[in-house]
N, C-alpha and C positions, 0 to 999 in steps of 0.2 A: 623644753626647747624641741623644735622639730628637726628633721634630717637636714633642711634647708632653712637657713635664717634670713634670707633675702631673695627677691625674684632673680637677680643676677645669678645666684648660686645655681637655682635649678635650671635657667638657660644655657650655662656654661658648663653644666655637669656632664660627665661622661657616664651614663647609664651602665655601659658594659663594664667598665672599671669598677664601679661601685658593686655590683653584682658578684664580679669575679672575686673581690675581697670578703664579701659578706659570708658569714657561717650559715646563715639561712637565707638564701636568695629570695625565696618565694615570700617569706614573711617582709624582708627589707623591700620588695618591689611593691608590696601592698601599702607599706608605710610611704614609699615615695610617691605613689598615686594620689594617696590620700592628702599629703601634703601639697602636690600639684594642684588638685582639686579644688582645695581650701585657698591656696593662692590665687587660682584663676578667678574664683568668686571674688575675692578681694580687689583683684585688678580690676575686674569688670564694674564692680561696686564704684571704686574710685573715678573709672572713666566715666560712668554715669553722672557722678558729681561734678566732673570737669564739664560735661556737656551741658548739664544745667547751669553751671557758673557761666560758661559762655553764652547761653541764651540771656541771662540775666544782664550780662554786661552788654550786649547787643541792644536789649530793650532800652537800658540806661543811655546807651549812645544815642539812639534814635530820639529819646525824650530830649536830651540835651541839644541836639541839632535843632528841634523843634524851639527850645528855649532862646537859642542863639538867634535864630530867624526872628523870634517873635521881639528880641531886643533890637535886633537891627530895624525891624519895622517902627518900633517905637522912636528910635534915634531920628529916623526919618520923619517921623510925625513931629517930634519936638523942634526940628530944623524948620519944618514948613510953618510953626508957629512962633519962630524967631526965638526959640528956648535953646541956645547952643549949650547952656550949662545941662539941661536934661538930656539932650541928645548925647553929651560927653560921657555922663553918668550911664547911660544905655549902653553905649559902646564898651564902657569899662565892663559892664556885668556880661556884655558878650565875649569879650576877650577871657574873662575868667571861666564862662563856661567852655570856651574853645581849649583852654588849657586842661580843665578836666576831661573833655574829649580826648585830647591827645594822650593823656594818661590812660585813660581806658582803653585806647585803641592799642597802647602798647602793651597792656595787661592781656588784650584780646590775641595778640601775637604769642605772647608767651603761653596762653591757654591752647592755642592751635598746635604749638610746638610740643607741648605736653601730651596733646591728643594723639599727635602722630607717634610719638614714642611709646605712648601705652599701646597703641593699636599694632606696633610693631612687637612689642614684648607680648602681646596677647597672642598673636600668630605663632610666635617661636615657643612660646609656654604651651600652646595647644598642639603644636608638633610633638613637642616632647612628651606630653600626656598621651597621645596617640600611639607614639612608640613603646612607652611604658606598658600601656594597655594590651600591645600587641605582644609584647615580651612576656607579661603577665600570663596570656592565653598559652604561649609555647611552653612556659615553665610548667603550668597546670597540667598540660597535655603529657609532658615529660615526667612529672611526678606521678600522674596516674599510670602511665606505662610501666614506669621503675616499679611501683606497687604492685602492679599485676603480676610482673616477672617474679618478684619477690614471693607472693602468695603462691604461685604455679611452683616454685621452687621448695618451697616448704610443704606443700602438698605431695611433690614428687619423693620428698625424703622423710615424709611421715610414716610412723609406725604403722598405720592402718593399710597404707598402700604397700609397705613391705610385707604385712601380713596377708593380705590378698595375693600379692604375687606367690608368696610361700604357699598359699593354698592351690594356686593355679599349677605349680610345679608339682606338689603332691598328687592332684588329680592326673597330670599328664603321666606322671610315672606308674600310677595305678593302672591306666587306661593301656600304657606300654606294656605292662605285665599280662594285663587281660588278653591283649592282641598276640603276644607272645605264646600264651597258654593256647590259644586257638590254632595258631600255626603249628605249635607241636603236635597237637591232637590231629591235625591234617597231614603231618608229615608221618605219623605212625599208622593212620589209616592208609595212606598211600604205600608205605612199605608193605603191609599186609597184601594188598591187592597186587603189588608187583610180584610177591612170592607165590601166589596163586597162578598169576598170569606165566609165571616161569615154569611152575609144575605142568601146566596144560600144554605148554610148548614141548616140554620135553617128553610127555606122553605122545604127543602127535608125532615127534621125531622117532621114537620107540617103533611107533606103529609102521611108519614109512620103513624103517630098518627091517623090522620082521618081514613086510611085504616083499623088499627087495630078496632078502634071504629065501624066501619061499620061492620066488621066481627063479632063482639061481638054481635050487636043488632039483627043479623039475627039468631044467635043462641037462 
């Protein structure tokens, strides 16, 4: 047995409420769409049968109307020949034909009413099917997006990425150490240069000091 047992169940159904209660909304809406499509095919098939039946009834009514006209003509002919008995018999047949026509016209009204109801139901069912297909598309997009997020999170927390990050940190520390060694060598070289510069400055000051002393002694 399908999700819906009758056409009215589909038309009166609340798709949102059904999906909210479903454990697997994606699977549920696939089943709903399948049920709707099958029901739509069945309803359209029934509609085609009613239309065919209506055409048959209309043809039968036209035939009977011709028969009634023919019996009336025969009644006129019989009266023209002074055969009232035959005229009466012809009119009885005409009356019988009109009775059948009235019955078929009543059936035709019922067929038209059935077609109107089927047409309305097809429109409502088609609207439900369109809505369900749109919801299915949305669900598929949401499912795909959610799965992508799961895949990304799994990759972000995978051991391979953790290992790669550890390697990056290891090489960063190694580079920091190498840069520190270079900076240390530059500091040592600079310190030695500063000492030689200081010695040169002292020698220059000593020379100037001796020059001043010599000048004062001459005076």
